[in-house]
C-alpha positions in Angstrom: 88.2 115.7 92.9 91.7 113.1 93.5 91.9 110.5 90.8 93.5 107.0 90.7 96.7 108.6 89.4 97.1 111.2 92.4 96.2 108.0 94.7 99.2 106.1 93.0 101.1 109.1 92.8 100.6 109.8 96.9 101.3 105.6 97.2 104.6 106.0 95.6 105.7 109.0 97.9 104.8 107.0 101.0 106.6 103.9 99.9 103.1 101.8 100.1 101.6 99.4 98.1 98.1 99.8 97.2 96.4 97.3 95.1 94.4 98.8 91.6 91.2 97.7 92.6 91.6 99.5 95.7 92.5 102.9 94.0 89.1 104.4 93.3 88.3 103.8 97.0 91.1 105.5 98.3 90.5 108.5 95.7 86.9 108.8 97.4 88.2 109.0 100.8 90.9 111.5 100.0 88.0 113.3 98.8 86.1 113.4 102.1 89.1 113.9 103.7 89.7 117.3 101.8 86.2 118.0 102.0 86.4 117.6 106.1 89.7 119.7 106.6 88.2 122.9 103.9 85.5 123.3 106.7 88.7 125.1 108.4 88.5 128.1 105.9 84.8 128.5 107.0 86.4 129.5 110.6 86.5 133.3 111.6 89.8 133.9 113.7 90.9 137.1 114.9 94.6 136.9 115.1 95.0 140.1 116.8 93.4 138.7 119.7 95.8 135.8 119.7 98.2 135.2 123.0 101.8 136.5 122.2 104.2 133.9 122.0 106.8 133.7 124.7 110.3 134.5 124.3 112.3 131.4 123.2 115.1 130.6 126.0 117.0 127.7 127.5 115.4 126.5 130.6 117.9 123.1 130.8 121.5 124.9 131.3 123.0 128.0 131.1 124.7 128.1 127.8 128.4 127.7 127.7 130.2 124.3 127.5 129.1 122.2 130.1 131.9 120.0 130.3 135.2 119.1 128.4 135.3 117.5 124.9 135.9 114.1 125.4 135.0 113.6 128.9 132.9 111.0 128.7 134.3 109.2 125.4 136.0 106.2 127.6 132.7 105.3 129.1 130.8 105.6 126.4 132.8 103.4 123.9 133.4 101.1 126.7 129.1 100.2 126.7 129.4 99.3 123.3 129.0 95.6 122.7 131.1 95.3 119.2 133.4 97.9 117.3 134.6 98.0 113.9 138.0 99.8 113.7 137.2 103.3 114.7 133.3 103.1 114.7 130.8 101.9 117.0 128.1 99.4 115.5 124.7 99.5 116.8 121.8 97.3 115.7 120.1 98.0 112.5 116.5 100.0 113.3 116.2 101.2 109.7 115.4 99.3 106.6 115.4 100.0 102.9 113.4 97.4 101.1 
């Protein structure tokens, strides 16, 4: 059975804030989820009848060098609106609050 402390630890790992008054409710929900997933243990699956996985292969191109190194560098650098020294500046999309 999940405890409020378990919920607190999971919330810290997920970097979310859960109010103290909701910890017990989340613990009960976790127990329901675990019980539901536990039903999978009752399934009888015969793995010997499972289809064999196909061989992994590259379907996009032949292996090897697709083009000379640096061939597209000037075009890519020219497409960036802002540069800082030898680095290309992009809009920040990840925040660490």
